[in-house]
C-alpha positions in Angstrom: 27.3 46.4 -35.3 25.7 49.1 -37.0 28.6 50.3 -38.7 29.1 47.0 -40.2 25.4 47.0 -41.3 26.0 50.4 -43.1 29.2 49.4 -44.4 28.0 46.4 -46.0 24.8 48.0 -47.0 26.9 50.6 -49.1 29.2 48.2 -50.3 26.2 46.1 -52.3 25.2 49.3 -54.0 26.8 51.1 -56.4 29.0 52.9 -54.1 32.5 51.7 -53.3 33.0 50.0 -50.3 35.1 47.3 -48.4 32.9 45.4 -46.1 35.2 42.3 -45.7 37.9 44.4 -44.3 35.3 45.8 -41.8 33.8 42.4 -41.3 37.2 40.8 -40.4 38.2 44.0 -38.2 34.9 43.8 -36.2 35.8 40.2 -35.9 39.3 41.0 -34.6 37.7 43.6 -31.8 35.8 40.1 -30.5 32.3 40.8 -31.7 30.2 37.3 -32.0 30.5 35.4 -35.3 27.1 34.9 -35.7 26.1 38.4 -35.1 28.8 39.5 -37.8 27.7 36.9 -40.2 24.0 37.9 -40.0 24.4 41.6 -39.7 26.9 41.8 -42.7 24.6 39.3 -44.7 21.4 41.5 -43.9 23.1 44.6 -44.8 24.8 43.6 -48.2 21.6 42.0 -49.0 19.5 44.9 -48.8 22.2 47.0 -50.2 21.9 44.7 -53.5 18.3 45.0 -53.4 18.2 48.4 -53.7 20.2 47.9 -56.9 17.4 45.7 -58.0 14.8 48.1 -57.5 16.6 50.5 -59.3 16.9 48.3 -62.1 13.3 47.6 -62.1 12.7 51.3 -62.7 16.0 52.4 -64.7 14.2 51.0 -68.4 11.6 53.8 -68.1 14.3 56.3 -68.8 16.3 54.7 -71.7 15.1 57.1 -74.3 16.7 60.0 -72.1 19.9 61.3 -73.3 21.6 60.8 -70.1 20.9 57.2 -69.7 24.2 55.4 -69.0 23.4 52.4 -71.6 22.7 52.3 -75.3 19.8 50.5 -76.9 22.6 48.0 -78.2 24.1 48.0 -75.0 20.7 46.8 -73.3 20.0 44.2 -76.0 23.5 42.7 -75.4 22.9 42.3 -71.7 19.7 41.2 -72.2 20.9 38.3 -74.6 23.6 38.0 -71.7 20.9 37.8 -69.0 18.8 35.3 -71.0 21.6 33.0 -71.6 22.9 32.5 -68.1 19.6 33.6 -66.4 18.6 34.2 -62.6 21.5 32.1 -61.5 23.9 34.4 -62.5 22.8 36.0 -59.4 24.9 33.6 -57.2 28.1 35.6 -58.7 26.4 38.7 -56.8 29.1 38.5 -54.3 32.0 39.1 -56.8 33.4 42.2 -57.1 33.0 44.4 -60.4 30.3 42.1 -61.9 28.2 41.5 -58.8 26.4 44.9 -58.7 25.5 45.0 -62.4 24.2 41.8 -62.2 21.8 42.8 -59.4 20.5 45.9 -61.4 20.3 43.6 -64.5 18.0 41.4 -62.3 16.0 44.2 -61.8 15.8 45.5 -65.2 14.7 42.2 -66.7 12.0 42.0 -64.1 13.3 38.7 -62.0 10.7 38.1 -59.6 11.3 39.5 -56.2 11.3 36.2 -54.1 13.9 34.8 -56.4 16.2 37.8 -56.3 16.1 37.7 -52.6 16.7 34.1 -52.2 19.7 33.7 -54.6 21.2 37.3 -53.6 21.0 36.0 -50.0 22.7 32.6 -51.0 25.4 34.4 -52.4 26.1 37.2 -49.8 26.0 34.7 -47.0 28.2 32.2 -48.3 30.8 34.9 -49.1 30.7 36.1 -45.3 31.2 32.9 -44.2 34.3 32.5 -46.1 35.5 36.0 -45.0 34.9 34.7 -41.4 36.7 31.5 -41.8 39.8 33.0 -43.5 39.7 35.6 -40.5 39.6 32.6 -37.9 42.3 30.8 -39.9 44.8 33.6 -40.7 43.9 36.6 -38.5 43.7 35.3 -35.1 47.5 35.9 -34.4 47.1 39.4 -35.6 44.4 40.2 -33.4 45.8 39.8 -29.9 
């Protein structure tokens, strides 16, 4: 299960990963369902909180030449974030947009407890769906 935690953690950071596939593989190998769900949720949530932490400290470097976003880009992101707000973190499970959402939560200083709550809800729901799909569709393939 340590490997699942590490894959889920890395998948939630800006690194590429495939935690859903690894979770389904572990399920096929007979690992306990609740344990898999908890480990994947915890690992992925902690990885996303690394993104929040990075976002909290990223703005201090915005005047550096190497900073990845322009002032206009940051202003556009801030308008977007204020429009959709903290509830956008419920989409932190989604590929491509989830990681940037967690970074923005840090950049715009969302309180930690709210970030933890919303990200955990999103990640837990995703892994519950992945495990339900694995049970429904993969069972015949795992024998």
